[in-house]
C-alpha positions in Angstrom: 80.1 -23.4 90.3 80.8 -20.3 88.2 79.9 -16.7 88.8 77.3 -15.5 86.4 76.0 -11.9 85.8 72.9 -11.3 83.7 72.6 -7.8 82.3 68.9 -7.0 81.8 65.7 -8.5 83.3 63.7 -9.4 80.2 62.2 -12.8 79.8 65.3 -14.3 78.1 67.6 -13.1 80.9 65.2 -14.3 83.6 65.0 -17.8 82.0 68.8 -18.2 81.7 69.3 -16.9 85.2 66.7 -19.3 86.6 68.1 -22.4 84.9 71.7 -21.6 85.8 70.8 -20.9 89.4 69.0 -24.3 89.5 72.2 -25.9 88.1 74.1 -24.6 91.1 75.8 -21.5 89.8 75.9 -18.2 91.6 73.7 -15.8 89.5 73.3 -12.1 89.9 70.9 -10.2 87.7 71.1 -6.4 87.2 68.1 -4.4 85.8 68.1 -0.7 85.3 64.4 -0.4 85.8 62.5 -0.9 89.1 60.8 -4.0 87.6 61.6 -7.2 85.8 59.9 -8.5 82.6 61.1 -6.3 79.7 58.2 -6.0 77.3 55.9 -7.6 79.8 55.1 -4.2 81.1 51.7 -2.6 82.0 50.2 0.8 82.5 47.4 1.5 84.9 45.0 4.5 85.1 41.6 5.1 86.6 40.8 1.5 87.1 42.0 0.4 83.7 45.0 -1.9 83.1 46.9 -2.1 79.8 49.5 -4.6 78.8 52.1 -2.8 76.7 53.8 -5.8 75.2 52.6 -9.2 74.1 48.9 -9.8 74.5 48.8 -13.4 73.5 50.7 -16.4 74.8 51.7 -19.2 72.4 53.6 -22.4 73.2 52.6 -22.1 76.9 54.4 -25.4 77.7 57.7 -23.6 77.4 56.8 -21.7 80.5 54.9 -24.4 82.3 58.0 -26.6 82.0 59.9 -24.0 83.9 57.5 -24.5 86.8 55.4 -21.4 86.3 52.0 -21.6 87.9 49.8 -19.6 85.5 46.1 -20.5 84.8 46.1 -19.5 81.1 42.8 -19.5 79.2 42.8 -20.7 75.6 41.0 -18.4 73.2 38.6 -19.9 70.6 39.1 -16.9 68.3 42.8 -16.1 67.9 42.2 -12.8 66.1 39.7 -11.0 63.9 41.0 -9.4 60.7 39.2 -6.4 59.2 40.2 -5.3 55.7 39.9 -1.9 54.1 36.9 -2.9 52.1 35.0 -3.7 55.3 35.2 -7.5 55.0 36.2 -9.5 58.0 38.1 -12.8 58.6 37.7 -14.4 62.1 40.8 -16.6 62.7 39.7 -19.6 64.8 42.0 -22.0 66.6 40.5 -25.0 64.8 42.2 -25.4 61.4 39.1 -26.7 59.6 37.0 -23.9 61.0 39.6 -21.4 59.9 39.7 -22.9 56.4 35.9 -22.6 56.3 36.2 -18.9 57.2 38.7 -18.3 54.5 36.4 -20.0 52.0 33.5 -17.7 53.1 35.7 -14.6 52.6 37.2 -15.7 49.3 35.4 -18.6 47.6 37.8 -21.1 46.2 40.7 -20.2 48.6 39.8 -22.5 51.5 41.9 -25.3 50.0 44.7 -22.9 49.5 44.7 -22.1 53.2 44.8 -25.8 54.0 47.8 -26.2 51.8 49.4 -23.1 53.4 48.8 -24.6 56.8 50.4 -27.9 55.9 53.5 -26.0 54.6 53.6 -24.0 57.9 53.5 -27.2 59.9 56.4 -28.7 57.9 58.3 -25.4 58.3 57.7 -25.3 62.0 58.9 -28.9 62.5 62.1 -28.2 60.5 62.7 -25.0 62.4 62.5 -26.8 65.7 65.2 -29.2 64.5 67.4 -26.7 62.8 66.9 -23.2 64.3 65.4 -23.5 67.8 67.5 -26.2 69.4 70.7 -24.3 69.7 73.1 -22.0 67.8 73.2 -22.2 64.1 76.6 -23.3 62.9 78.4 -23.2 59.6 79.6 -26.5 58.3 82.7 -27.4 60.3 85.9 -26.1 58.8 88.3 -26.3 61.8 88.6 -28.3 65.0 87.7 -26.8 68.3 90.6 -25.2 70.1 91.7 -26.2 73.6 89.2 -26.7 76.3 85.6 -25.7 75.6 86.4 -22.5 73.8 85.2 -22.0 70.3 87.0 -20.0 67.6 85.1 -16.9 66.4 84.1 -17.0 62.8 83.6 -14.1 60.5 79.9 -13.9 61.3 79.0 -11.7 64.3 78.6 -13.8 67.4 78.8 -17.0 65.4 81.2 -19.8 66.0 82.7 -22.7 64.1 82.4 -26.0 65.8 83.1 -29.6 64.9 80.7 -31.1 67.4 78.6 -30.3 70.5 75.1 -30.9 71.7 74.3 -27.2 71.7 75.5 -26.6 68.2 73.7 -27.9 65.1 74.7 -28.1 61.5 71.5 -27.5 59.4 70.2 -30.5 57.4 69.6 -29.8 53.7 66.0 -31.1 54.0 65.3 -28.7 56.9 66.7 -25.8 54.9 64.5 -26.6 52.0 61.5 -26.9 54.2 61.7 -23.2 55.1 61.4 -22.1 51.5 64.9 -20.5 51.1 65.1 -17.8 48.5 61.4 -16.8 49.0 60.1 -13.8 50.9 57.0 -14.0 53.1 55.1 -12.1 50.5 56.3 -14.5 47.9 55.1 -17.4 50.0 51.6 -15.7 50.3 51.5 -15.3 46.5 52.3 -19.0 46.1 49.1 -20.0 48.0 46.6 -17.2 47.6 45.2 -15.1 44.8 43.1 -12.8 47.0 45.1 -9.8 48.1 43.4 -9.8 51.5 44.7 -13.2 52.2 48.2 -12.2 51.1 47.9 -9.3 53.6 46.9 -11.7 56.3 50.0 -13.8 55.7 52.2 -10.8 55.4 51.3 -9.5 58.9 53.4 -12.3 60.4 56.5 -10.4 59.5 55.6 -7.8 62.0 56.1 -10.4 64.8 59.8 -9.9 64.1 59.7 -6.1 63.4 60.2 -6.8 59.7 58.5 -6.2 56.3 56.8 -9.1 54.5 58.5 -7.9 51.3 62.0 -8.5 52.8 61.4 -11.1 55.6 62.1 -14.7 54.8 59.2 -17.1 54.1 60.2 -19.0 57.3 58.1 -16.6 59.3 55.1 -18.3 57.7 55.5 -21.1 60.2 53.7 -19.0 62.9 50.2 -20.1 61.9 51.3 -23.7 62.6 52.1 -22.6 66.2 48.8 -20.6 66.6 46.5 -23.2 65.2 48.5 -26.2 66.5 49.2 -25.0 70.1 46.6 -22.3 70.5 46.6 -18.7 71.7 46.3 -18.2 75.4 45.4 -15.3 77.7 46.8 -15.0 81.2 44.2 -13.6 83.6 45.3 -10.4 85.1 47.4 -9.6 82.0 50.5 -11.0 80.4 52.9 -9.2 82.9 51.8 -11.9 85.4 54.2 -14.2 83.6 57.0 -11.9 84.6 55.7 -11.9 88.2 55.7 -15.7 88.2 59.2 -15.9 86.8 60.4 -13.4 89.4 59.0 -15.6 92.2 60.9 -18.6 90.7 64.1 -16.5 90.6 63.8 -15.7 94.3 63.1 -19.4 95.1 66.2 -20.4 93.1 68.4 -17.9 94.9 69.1 -15.5 92.1 70.4 -12.2 93.4 68.2 -9.6 91.7 69.3 -6.0 91.7 66.7 -3.5 90.4 67.4 0.2 89.6 70.9 -1.0 88.9 72.2 0.0 85.5 75.3 -1.7 84.0 77.3 0.7 81.8 80.1 -1.6 80.7 81.2 -5.2 80.3 84.8 -5.8 81.7 86.8 -7.9 79.3 90.2 -8.4 77.7 90.9 -9.7 74.2 90.0 -13.2 75.1 87.4 -13.4 78.0 85.1 -11.4 80.1 85.8 -10.5 83.7 82.6 -9.0 84.9 80.6 -5.7 84.6 80.9 -2.1 85.7 77.9 -0.5 87.3 76.7 3.0 86.4 76.3 4.1 90.0 79.7 4.8 91.4 81.6 2.8 88.7 81.7 -0.3 90.9 83.2 -3.3 89.2 81.6 -6.7 89.9 83.6 -9.8 88.9 82.1 -12.7 87.1 83.2 -15.7 84.9 80.1 -15.3 82.7 78.2 -12.3 81.5 74.9 -12.8 79.8 73.7 -9.7 77.9 69.9 -9.6 77.8 70.2 -6.3 75.8 70.0 -5.4 72.1 73.1 -6.6 70.3 73.7 -3.0 69.0 73.6 -1.7 72.6 76.1 -4.4 73.7 78.6 -3.7 70.9 78.0 0.0 70.7 78.1 0.9 74.4 78.7 -1.9 76.9 81.6 -3.7 75.0 82.4 -1.4 72.0 83.2 -3.4 68.9 82.9 -1.4 65.7 83.2 -4.2 63.2 80.4 -6.1 64.9 78.3 -3.0 65.2 78.7 -2.3 61.5 77.6 -5.8 60.7 74.5 -5.4 62.8 73.8 -2.0 61.2 74.1 -3.7 57.9 71.0 -5.8 58.7 68.8 -2.7 58.4 66.4 -1.2 60.9 63.7 -2.9 62.9 60.3 -1.3 63.4 59.1 -0.1 66.7 55.7 0.7 68.1 53.4 3.7 68.7 50.8 2.8 71.3 47.4 4.4 72.1 45.9 3.2 75.4 42.3 4.2 75.6 39.7 3.9 78.4 36.5 3.3 76.4 32.9 3.7 77.7 30.4 0.9 77.0 30.8 -2.4 75.3 31.6 -2.9 71.6 29.4 -5.4 70.0 31.3 -8.3 68.4 34.7 -7.0 69.5 37.3 -9.8 69.7 40.1 -10.0 72.3 42.6 -9.4 69.4 41.7 -7.5 66.2 43.8 -6.2 63.3 42.4 -3.4 61.1 44.5 -3.5 57.9 45.6 -0.5 55.8 44.4 -0.1 52.2 48.0 -0.2 50.8 50.3 -2.7 52.5 53.3 -2.0 50.3 53.1 1.7 50.8 52.7 1.2 54.5 56.0 -0.8 54.8 57.7 1.6 52.4 56.8 4.4 54.8 58.3 2.5 57.8 61.4 1.0 56.3 62.1 3.2 53.2 60.9 6.7 54.0 61.5 6.2 57.8 58.2 7.9 58.8 55.0 6.7 60.5 52.7 5.2 57.8 50.0 7.6 56.4 47.6 4.7 56.2 48.5 2.4 59.2 47.5 -1.1 60.1 46.2 -0.9 63.6 46.5 -3.8 66.1 43.8 -3.7 68.8 43.9 -5.7 72.0 41.0 -5.5 74.5 41.6 -8.0 77.3 38.4 -6.8 79.1 36.5 -8.9 76.5 37.6 -12.0 78.5 38.8 -10.5 81.8 36.5 -7.9 83.4 39.2 -7.1 86.0 41.1 -5.1 83.4 38.5 -2.3 83.2 35.8 -0.7 85.3 32.3 -2.2 84.9 30.8 -1.5 81.6 34.0 -0.2 80.0 36.8 -1.5 77.8 40.6 -1.2 77.8 41.8 -0.7 74.2 45.5 -1.1 73.4 46.0 0.2 69.8 49.4 -0.4 68.3 50.9 0.9 65.0 54.2 -0.2 63.6 56.5 2.8 63.1 60.2 3.4 62.5 62.4 3.0 65.6 64.1 6.1 66.8 63.4 9.7 67.7 59.7 10.8 67.0 61.0 14.4 66.9 62.0 13.6 63.3 58.5 12.6 62.3 56.7 15.0 59.8 53.9 15.4 62.4 53.7 15.6 66.2 52.8 12.4 68.2 49.5 14.1 69.1 48.6 14.7 65.4 49.5 11.1 64.6 47.2 9.9 67.4 44.3 11.8 65.8 45.2 10.3 62.4 45.1 6.8 63.8 41.8 7.4 65.5 40.4 8.8 62.3 41.5 5.8 60.3 39.9 3.5 62.8 36.6 5.5 62.6 36.6 5.2 58.8 36.9 1.4 59.1 34.1 0.7 61.6 35.7 1.5 65.0 34.5 5.0 65.7 35.3 5.8 69.4 34.2 9.4 69.4 32.0 10.2 72.3 33.1 7.0 74.1 36.7 7.9 75.1 37.4 8.6 78.8 41.1 9.2 77.9 43.8 8.3 75.5 47.4 8.0 76.6 50.0 7.8 73.9 53.4 6.2 74.0 56.1 6.9 71.3 59.0 4.6 70.8 61.1 6.8 73.0 58.5 6.7 75.7 58.5 2.9 75.6 62.2 2.7 75.8 62.8 5.3 78.5 59.8 4.5 80.8 59.3 0.8 80.3 62.4 -0.6 78.6 60.2 -2.0 75.9 59.9 -2.1 72.1 63.4 -0.9 71.3 62.9 2.8 70.7 66.4 3.0 69.2 68.0 1.9 66.0 68.9 -1.8 65.9 69.3 -4.6 63.4 66.1 -6.0 61.9 65.8 -9.6 63.3 64.6 -11.2 60.1 65.5 -9.3 56.9 66.7 -11.1 53.8 66.7 -14.7 52.7 69.6 -15.8 55.0 68.3 -13.8 58.0 68.5 -16.6 60.6 72.2 -17.1 59.7 73.1 -13.4 59.8 71.8 -12.5 63.2 74.1 -12.3 66.2 74.6 -15.7 67.9 74.0 -16.6 71.5 77.7 -17.1 72.1 79.7 -13.9 72.0 83.2 -13.2 70.7 84.8 -13.4 74.2 84.9 -16.5 76.4 82.2 -16.2 78.9 80.1 -13.7 77.0 76.6 -14.7 75.8 73.7 -12.9 74.2 70.0 -13.5 74.8 66.9 -11.5 73.7 65.0 -10.4 70.6 68.1 -9.4 68.6 70.0 -12.7 69.1 69.3 -16.2 67.9 66.7 -17.5 68.0 65.0 -14.1 68.0 62.0 -12.2 69.1 58.6 -13.2 70.4 57.9 -14.4 73.9 58.4 -18.1 73.4 61.5 -17.6 71.3 63.3 -15.4 73.8 62.5 -18.0 76.4 64.0 -20.6 74.1 67.0 -18.4 73.8 67.3 -18.4 77.6 67.4 -22.2 77.6 70.0 -22.2 74.8 72.3 -19.8 76.7 72.0 -21.8 79.9 73.0 -25.0 78.0 75.9 -23.2 76.4 77.2 -21.9 79.7 77.0 -25.4 81.2 78.8 -26.9 78.2 81.5 -24.3 78.1 82.2 -24.4 81.8 81.4 -28.0 82.5 83.1 -29.2 85.7 84.8 -25.8 86.3 84.8 -23.9 89.6 84.9 -20.2 89.6 88.7 -20.1 90.0 89.2 -22.8 87.3 86.9 -20.9 85.0 89.2 -17.9 85.3 
């Protein structure tokens, strides 16, 4: 048994804590907020409930295999896309039905969507073998040093290994399957002539806080997940997943400390020794520290490392979110559980976010209304609208307009595209990136490295094994990346790495 400390109670940290506790290790989890779940947060007001983070569950078997008891409901319509010209594309779970809708929207493009979907399936299968089974490794150039330690390579958080079940050297065929050298926008242009369909494909970059004009084509595998495994809603809201995980942590004996901020990782030049708590400066010893934090926060504040911080900063900036939570009177005819109202100029929108570092003047708006399928989320005859816009991460005080003025701009844009809420609003609560960071620990709100930017993005991101023995990273900024299923996969990967690196070691031997 080794002593394990998990810093941060997001999904990745919770999964790694759960699996390591089940394997017989002593696990303590410290979370600075009074709740667990990270982005699986919610806001309540006047009988309305709003999920602030993910509103759709994909790959539910990842969570069911952990023992979660959640009665998820599969949605027939995954999302409804509305374009600036007023046309709509319902995205149905069934691939053939989806192809028929594409053909209706853009005659002659249905076969293109079928070909795109086949490519996505191949990309997803290759990604499962190469990217989501464990840390990505460079081709071996040196033998492993003594014991189970791995020699740090020049890549941040990456290691050079000659073997090991948790490490994997990518196969050439798998690398080719993810269309190396092509952006997501380039992939869309390969399959579609209609600019609306290119916009539809490009939106998958936003899953990883990226721009379709810089993100790798590999993100185009997401439709294979959605149409192959479905999109699911958890009654009561997605935060119920966090509640279910918390119950499993308790059952497994994980010591959970809420309102307990960690302000430092204790380490020497070779290994970690534990953490330092913000309250009183108490030092808690451990053999393993798992940082379920942003990599920039780890190397900038908890365990300062300027070279690694510079490498992360070199990846660029991720987008964050501006949320409007609205209590809406009445029922909206034809409203889907998930809707996306696209901007008229996608390139300009992403240039605003990533180039000019300001909220887009013509934003794409993501709308979630769980009351469509779950009446418990709103009072009778009302709807709970969550409206999200991608904006630059960081301080909204630098924006060219106030958050209140930007709220009005977003509502005006929606009204001009068929979603006029004037006269129906009970209230609108707005949340800037800083609000989400400070009040809910969600959506970043600070500057951090873009998870998927550039052709070699999967290889450039911080790895799950850190630069000190016993240090591991999990969460959206570390391999395998963001998105609810992927951070859960990351938790599994980290648990397997700890067990491999400390196999057969007691706490004393590990030290």
